[in-house]
C-alpha positions in Angstrom: 1.6 -31.4 -9.1 4.4 -33.4 -8.2 3.5 -36.8 -7.4 5.1 -40.0 -5.1 4.4 -43.4 -4.4 3.2 -44.2 -0.6 2.7 -48.4 0.2 -0.2 -49.6 1.1 -1.8 -52.7 2.3 -4.1 -52.8 -0.4 -5.9 -51.4 -2.8 -8.9 -49.0 -2.6 -11.1 -47.6 -4.4 -13.3 -44.0 -4.0 -10.8 -42.8 -2.7 -8.9 -40.5 -5.1 -5.6 -41.3 -5.4 -3.9 -43.3 -7.8 -3.1 -46.8 -7.0 -0.8 -49.1 -8.3 -0.1 -53.0 -6.9 -0.4 -52.0 -3.4 1.3 -48.0 -3.8 -1.3 -45.2 -3.5 0.1 -42.4 -5.8 -0.2 -39.3 -3.0 0.2 -36.0 -4.9 1.0 -32.4 -3.4 1.7 -28.6 -4.2 5.0 -28.3 -6.4 4.9 -24.7 -5.1 4.0 -23.9 -1.5 1.2 -22.0 -0.8 3.1 -19.1 1.7 0.4 -16.9 3.2 2.7 -14.7 5.0 3.6 -12.2 2.0 -0.3 -12.0 1.8 -0.5 -11.5 5.9 2.3 -9.0 5.6 1.0 -6.6 2.7 -2.4 -6.7 4.7 -0.8 -5.6 7.7 0.7 -2.4 5.6 -2.1 -2.0 4.2 -4.6 -1.2 7.1 -1.5 0.5 8.2 -2.0 3.1 5.4 -5.1 3.2 6.3 -4.7 4.3 10.0 -1.6 6.6 9.1 -4.3 8.5 6.0 -7.1 8.8 8.7 -4.6 10.5 11.2 -3.3 12.8 8.6 -7.1 14.0 7.3 -7.8 14.5 11.2 -4.5 17.0 11.4 -5.7 18.9 8.6 -9.3 19.3 9.7 -9.1 19.8 13.3 -5.5 21.7 13.5 -5.0 20.9 17.4 -2.8 18.9 19.4 -0.6 19.4 16.9 2.4 18.1 18.5 0.6 14.5 19.7 -1.1 14.3 16.2 1.9 14.4 14.4 4.0 11.4 17.0 1.1 9.7 15.7 1.5 9.7 12.8 5.9 9.4 13.4 4.6 5.8 15.0 2.8 4.6 11.6 5.4 5.2 9.5 7.6 3.3 11.8 5.5 1.0 11.9 5.2 0.8 8.4 9.2 0.6 7.8 9.2 -2.2 10.3 6.9 -4.0 8.4 9.0 -3.4 5.0 11.4 -4.6 6.6 10.0 -7.9 8.0 8.7 -8.4 4.0 12.2 -7.9 2.7 13.6 -10.3 5.0 11.1 -12.6 4.3 11.9 -12.1 -0.1 15.8 -12.7 1.2 14.9 -15.7 2.8 12.0 -17.5 0.7 13.3 -19.8 -1.8 9.6 -19.9 -3.4 7.3 -16.6 -3.6 3.2 -16.6 -4.3 3.8 -13.3 -7.0 7.1 -12.5 -8.9 9.9 -11.1 -7.0 10.3 -7.9 -8.6 6.3 -7.0 -7.8 6.6 -8.4 -5.0 9.3 -5.5 -3.9 7.9 -2.7 -5.6 4.7 -2.8 -4.1 6.7 -2.7 -0.6 8.7 0.1 -1.3 5.6 2.0 -3.2 3.6 1.2 -0.1 6.0 2.3 2.1 6.8 5.9 0.2 3.5 6.9 1.2 3.6 7.2 4.4 6.7 8.7 4.1 5.2 11.6 2.5 2.1 11.4 4.4 4.6 11.6 7.7 6.8 14.2 5.9 3.8 16.9 4.9 3.0 16.8 8.9 6.2 17.1 10.1 6.2 20.2 8.4 4.0 21.9 9.2 4.3 20.9 13.0 8.4 22.9 12.8 7.3 25.1 10.3 4.9 26.5 13.1 1.8 26.0 10.4 -1.1 27.9 12.5 -3.9 26.4 10.5 -3.7 24.0 7.4 -5.2 26.2 3.7 -8.1 24.5 2.2 -6.0 22.7 -0.6 -3.7 20.8 1.9 -7.2 19.6 3.4 -8.7 18.2 0.2 -5.0 17.0 -0.6 -4.7 15.4 3.0 -8.4 13.8 1.8 -7.5 12.6 -1.9 -4.6 10.2 0.1 -7.1 9.3 2.6 -9.2 8.3 -0.1 -6.2 6.6 -1.9 -5.4 3.9 1.3 -8.9 3.0 1.4 -8.8 1.9 -2.2 -5.5 0.5 -1.9 -6.1 -2.1 1.3 -9.4 -3.3 -0.4 -7.3 -3.9 -3.4 -4.9 -5.5 -1.1 -7.3 -7.5 0.6 -7.6 -9.5 -3.1 -4.0 -11.0 -3.6 -4.5 -13.8 -1.8 -7.1 -15.1 -4.3 -6.5 -15.5 -7.6 -9.8 -15.8 -8.0 -10.8 -12.5 -7.2 -7.5 -10.9 -9.3 -9.1 -9.1 -11.9 -11.5 -7.3 -9.7 -9.2 -5.3 -8.3 -8.8 -3.1 -11.3 -11.3 -1.2 -10.0 -10.0 0.0 -7.3 -6.7 0.5 -9.1 -9.0 2.7 -11.9 -9.9 4.7 -8.5 -6.2 5.1 -7.5 -5.7 6.6 -11.1 -9.3 9.4 -10.8 -7.9 10.3 -7.3 -4.4 11.4 -8.1 -5.1 12.9 -11.6 -8.0 15.1 -9.0 -4.7 15.5 -6.7 -2.3 17.0 -9.3 -5.3 19.5 -10.8 -5.3 20.6 -6.5 -2.2 20.6 -6.6 -1.2 23.0 -9.1 -4.3 25.6 -8.4 -2.4 25.6 -5.0 0.3 26.4 -6.7 -0.8 29.1 -9.2 -2.5 30.5 -5.7 0.4 30.8 -3.6 2.4 32.8 -6.0 -0.3 34.9 -7.5 -1.3 36.3 -3.6 0.6 38.3 -2.0 2.3 36.0 0.1 6.4 36.0 1.6 9.1 34.2 0.5 9.3 32.3 3.8 5.5 31.2 3.5 5.5 30.1 -0.3 9.2 28.0 0.9 7.1 26.3 3.9 3.8 25.8 1.6 5.0 25.1 -1.8 7.2 21.8 0.8 4.1 21.0 2.2 2.2 20.5 -0.7 4.8 18.9 -2.5 4.9 15.7 0.0 1.1 16.0 0.2 1.0 15.7 -3.7 4.0 12.7 -4.1 1.9 10.4 -1.1 -0.7 10.8 -3.7 1.7 10.0 -6.7 2.8 6.8 -4.7 -0.6 5.4 -4.4 -0.9 5.8 -8.4 3.0 4.4 -8.4 1.0 0.8 -6.0 -2.1 0.6 -8.0 0.4 0.4 -10.9 1.7 -2.8 -9.2 -1.5 -4.4 -8.6 -2.4 -3.7 -12.1 0.7 -5.7 -13.0 0.0 -8.4 -10.9 -3.5 -8.8 -12.2 -1.8 -8.5 -16.2 0.6 -11.8 -15.1 -1.8 -13.6 -12.8 -5.3 -12.9 -13.5 
């Protein structure tokens, strides 16, 4: 807290400000409160949830594929625009509310989640997938659940009194990622054990890789959030 003296015509009592010989002590924060970063991260988290919902809808209701994959592409571009704004704010803001490296990592990993979701949907479209497998639907559902937890955690960033409660969400994100790993391995084993053509194996391996990468990136976001809790809670 920085202090300065302001001239006053008389001494005042009971105002909460110190005074000395007609000068009133005025206090103001040394570190300005920049809420723009919190607004942008909350916007990014909301975009993640929208993308997760869209991905699951594609998998569970596999129709209008062109339209649904185009919508995911729009959400991916919207996410990019938000991340670019965060990075621009980092470059031009002298004092930031959290560690600069944490804000950078958080932005990058959140962007990676959307990129992988969009990558999976685009692969399904260009490869002419006729219908999603149960494993693909399961992985998409896990990604969606992770995005919900991420949004709940990110909403607590701006109030440091709530930082510790973010951990309940990051723990769930890690649990979901472990479940995704198990599902991914089962899906790959099934892919190679069945009488599937090499071409189909290549197609589904890329789709599964993209979905599993989305869950990994969501876990990376959770890890960054845990570091923020350790440093600032």
